[in-house]
N, C-alpha and C positions, 0 to 999 in steps of 0.2 A: 496623163488622164485628168480631164477637167473635173473639178469638185463643185457640186451645187448642193442646194438645200431643198427639201420637200416641205412645203408649208401647207396650212389648212385654214379654212374659214371658221373652224370651230376653236373653242378655247380662248376667246378674246376677253374673257372675264366680263367686266361691266361695260366694256366698249362695244359698239356696234361692229358687225363684221367689216364694214367699210373702214372705220377708224382703226380697228385692230390690224387690218391688212396693210393700210398705209404705214402705220407705225412699224409693223413687222418688216416690211420691205425696206424702209429707211434704215432700220437697225442692221439688217443683213448687208445692205449697200455700204453702210459706214464701217462695218467690220471687214469689208473687203471681198465679199462674195459677188461674183459677176452675174449669177443666174439663180433664179428660184422657180421651182415648179410647184403649182398649187393644185390640189385635188378638188374635184366636184362630187360631193356625195348627194344622193337624191333628196335628202331632208334639209340641206343647207341652203343659204341664200344663193342667188344666181351668180356664179363666178365671173362671167363676162361683164355683168353690170358693175360688180365690185372693181374689176380691173380697169374699167373705163375711168374710174376716179383715181385708182392707185397709180396707174401709168402716167396720169396727168400730174399727180402730186409728187411722185418720186422719180427722179431722173436717173439715167445711166444704166441701172440694173435691168437685165433681161428677165422676162417673166413668161413661163409656159404653162399650159393647162395639162395637168397630169392625172386623169385625162377627162375629156368631155365625151359623154355617151352620144351616139349618133341616132338612136332610135326615136328620140323625142323631139327632133328638129330637122326640118328639111334642109338640104344642101344650100339652097339659095339664101335662106335665112341665116345659116351659119356663115356663109361667105360674106354677107352684109356685115355681120357683127365682127367677124375676124378682121376684115379689111378696115373697118372703122377703128378697131383697136390698134392696128398698125399705124394708122394716121395719128391717133392720140399719143402713142408711144414712140413715134419716130422710128418704126421698124424694130422695136425691142420685144415684139410679141411672137411667141412660138405656139403652134396649134397642135396639141396632143389629142388624139382621138382614140376611142375604144368602143367595144361592143357592150359594155356593162355585163349583166348576168341575167339568165332566164327569170330568176326570182324577182328581179326588178322590172324587166321589160314586160313580162306577162303578168306578174303578180301585182305590180303597182300601176303600170301604164296601159295594160291591156293590148300591148303590141307584140305580135308574134316573134318568137326567137328563131323560128325556122330559117335555115340557110343563111347563117350569119356571115359567112365568108362572101357569098354572093352579094348580100346586102352592103357589106363594106366596099366591095369592088364597084358596085353600081353607085354608091354614095360618092366615091372618089371620082367616078366618071362625070358626075355633075359638079362636084365641088371644085376640083382642081382647075378646070378651065376658068371658072369665075374668079378664083384667087389669082390667076395669071392675067386677068383683065380681058379675057375672051368670052365669047358667048358659049353657053352650054346647050348641047342638043343630045341628051342621053336618055333614050327610052329603055327602061329596064323592066325586068319582071317584078321587082319589088320597089325600086326607087326610080322615079322619072324626074328629070330636071331639064327644063327648056327656058331659054331667055338669057338676058345679059344685064349687068349692072351698069349704071351710068356714072360711075366715078372710079377713079384709079387710086391705088395705094400700094405700098410695097407688099410683095407676096410673102406671107409668113411661111416658114418651113413647117411641113406637116410630118408629124411622127405618129406611128400606130402602136398601141398597146398590143403587141403581137407576141404570142407565146408558142402557139401551135405551128406546124410546118407550113400550112397553107397561108396563114396570115403573115408569117415571116417572109415567105416568098413574095407575097403581094407588097409588103413594105420594102423589100429589097429592090423590086422592080420600079416602084413608083413614088417612094417617099424619102424623107431625109433620114429615116431610121426607125428603130423600135425603142420604146420605153417600157422596161420590164419592172415587175414588182414581185417580191418573194421568190426570186430565182437565184439559186446558188451558183458558185463558181464552176462546178463541173458541168452543169447545164448550160451556162453561159459560154464556156469554152468549147463544148462538144456538140451543142445543138443550136443555140441562138446565133452566135457569131458566124459559124460556117454556113448555116442555112441562109441567112439574110445576105451575106457577102457573095455567096455563090449565085444567088438570084440576081443580085446587082450586076455581077460579071456577065451572066448569061444575057442580061438585057443590054449589054454594051456600055454600062456605066463605068466611070473611072474609079480607081482605088480612092477611098476617102469620101465618096459620094453618099454613103450610108454610114450611120453611126449606131452603135449599141450604147444606149443610156440605161443604166441599171440602178434602180432605187431599192434600198434596203433600210430597215431600222438599224440605228447605230447609237451606241452609248459608250463613252469613256468613263469608267467607274472602277472603284475598288470593291463594290458590292455586287459581284457578278450574279450570285444567286438571287438577290433581290430584284435586279433588273431583268433577269430571265423570267422571273415570276410576273413582273409587270408586263413584259412583252407578251407572255402567254395570255394574259387577260386582255390587254389592249388590242391585240391583233388576232384574237381567237377566230373571228369570222373568216379570215383568210385561210384557215385550216379546213374550212367547210365548203367554200365555194369551189366548184369543180376545176376551173382553170388554174387556180392557185394551188389547190390540193395536188394537182398533177405535177406541178413544178416542185413542190415539197417532196412528193414521192420519188421523183427522179433523183433527188439528193439523199434519200433515205432519212429525211427529217420527220420527226414525230409531229412537230408543230411549228408555228411561226417563230417561236423562241429559239429554235435551232438555226433558222435562217438569219436571225438578227446578229449583228456584229457587236459583241459586248466584251469589254475587258479594259485593262489599263492601256496607257498610251502605246506601249510596245506591242501589245497584243492586237490592238485595233489597227495600228500601222501595218503590221504583218498581214492581217486579213485584207486590208485594202491593197497591199502589194499583190496578193493573190487575185483580187478582182481585176487589177490592171493586167496581170499576166494572162487572165482569161479572155483578153481582147476587148475589154470594156473601154469605150472612149470617154464616157462621162459617168461618174458616180454621183448619185443623188441621195444624200443622207437624210433619213427621217429621224431627226433627233427627238427622242421620246422620254428622256429622264424626267421624272415628275418634279425634280428640284431645279430651280433656276441656276444654281451653282453647277449642277451636273450638266445641264444643257450648255452652259457657257464653256465648260471644260471640253465638251465634245466638239463644239464649233471651233474652239481654238486649235484643236488638233487637225480638224478638217482644213482650216485655213492654212496651217503650216504645210500640209501635204499638197494643197492646191497652189501654193505660192510659186 
């Protein structure tokens, strides 16, 4: 199981988001991590603009978006930006896409949330030919994309933030895999993995063509109660958003603190063994300890597992 890190544009202290991300990626690279996924929240700086600088400044490490919402940008615009990033990063860019949430799309952007699965399917109809260097001619009920780009670049792998069965089947048929969040081992083993892999097989894809990438909060600590309380506060919103609430309910979790992987080295290592046994191809650790020492301790264990 590959081990990666989940990063954020927030929390850079006095540094700008650009400078903080460059420093963060360089530190992770130097520590030995091969891949970082970075989130895009609606109130943060533009992630792809930040990555245009960071991929130029920091070599070798792969960087993925975990994830970009599709409602607020047209497929052709995103194809332009994603392909430009693969040029800048020599093919080290991965494109993670998601649907965001009704409270964001309708409440903030004024864009309808209706028929989200159809929207994603039509979005891919326009986006994927462009990423492959082909013309798009996709007339949809919600999203229409026509035309071609006049430059070539390596095609970035596309991942979907897919949790429900319809999106998982779409991801299995057409993308590199799914990137989950707040999803426990029972759901990963019994729902996510089987659904996406069966869809891939039904589409005639080979074993290994789709991957399950699972992101969870993680902390190696001796203060389990304190870190559980921090997780409950820091990740509280994910206990309220319907898609993540459904994943927590599948596991019988009261809140995000139950999904978080928290404990000493032996405990966290065993929990990650369970994640691997659930069929996860890549674990993405959201290292959230408030102390620098705690974060370093957690990353050290993750490196040892991923070595």
